[in-house]
C-alpha positions, -999 to 999 in steps of 0.1 A, spaced: 529 430 -71 550 460 -82 575 486 -70 583 518 -87 620 528 -83 647 545 -104 625 553 -134 615 516 -137 588 493 -125 598 461 -108 573 433 -109 572 400 -90 552 373 -108 542 344 -86 529 324 -115 562 322 -134 582 328 -103 602 357 -117 613 393 -108 614 416 -138 624 452 -144 603 472 -168 622 503 -181 597 528 -195 619 550 -217 631 534 -239 608 505 -233 626 474 -222 617 444 -200 645 425 -183 642 394 -161 663 400 -130 658 366 -113 638 334 -113 629 314 -83 620 279 -95 630 261 -63 603 278 -41 565 278 -40 549 312 -34 518 312 -12 514 350 -11 533 381 -20 534 418 -8 556 447 -17 568 468 13 593 496 16 611 489 -17 613 451 -13 591 421 -20 581 396 7 568 362 -2 555 334 20 562 298 14 546 275 40 557 290 73 587 309 60 587 346 48 614 355 24 627 391 16 635 397 -21 655 427 -31 652 445 -64 685 429 -74 669 394 -70 687 386 -37 666 364 -14 670 359 23 649 344 51 630 372 68 609 351 92 612 314 98 579 302 113 596 272 129 615 296 152 584 314 166 566 309 199 528 315 200 507 326 229 480 300 222 505 272 215 494 266 179 521 270 153 515 286 119 508 258 94 507 279 62 508 316 56 481 325 30 480 363 35 508 386 45 511 423 54 528 448 76 513 472 102 524 508 106 551 498 131 568 473 107 554 442 124 543 413 102 507 404 101 498 369 87 467 349 81 471 311 87 441 296 68 447 261 83 443 275 119 418 302 108 440 326 128 455 361 123 489 365 138 511 395 145 549 388 145 565 416 165 598 425 148 604 460 163 
């Protein structure tokens, strides 16, 4: 996924687990951060930040490479009693709530944050 900001394009590559900044003029590519200690199951860019899911945890990654836990799936309570096993798709609704798809449970879940 990519974010355009400050006359540069920031790209998050889940294959090589890196955040890069691509400056257009003059052309320059700089690796901001690498994340070798985490597996990425899915990725989405939202409001100037990257969000990656690894298992049941969603991390927020800033354009400076900072990473913090955004949602820890172990801390959530579900109406049907089934916990999330693995987030395979991730998105946000127009209110800023997180929408996830748990392929193991074949369930779409909304995590109300606002």
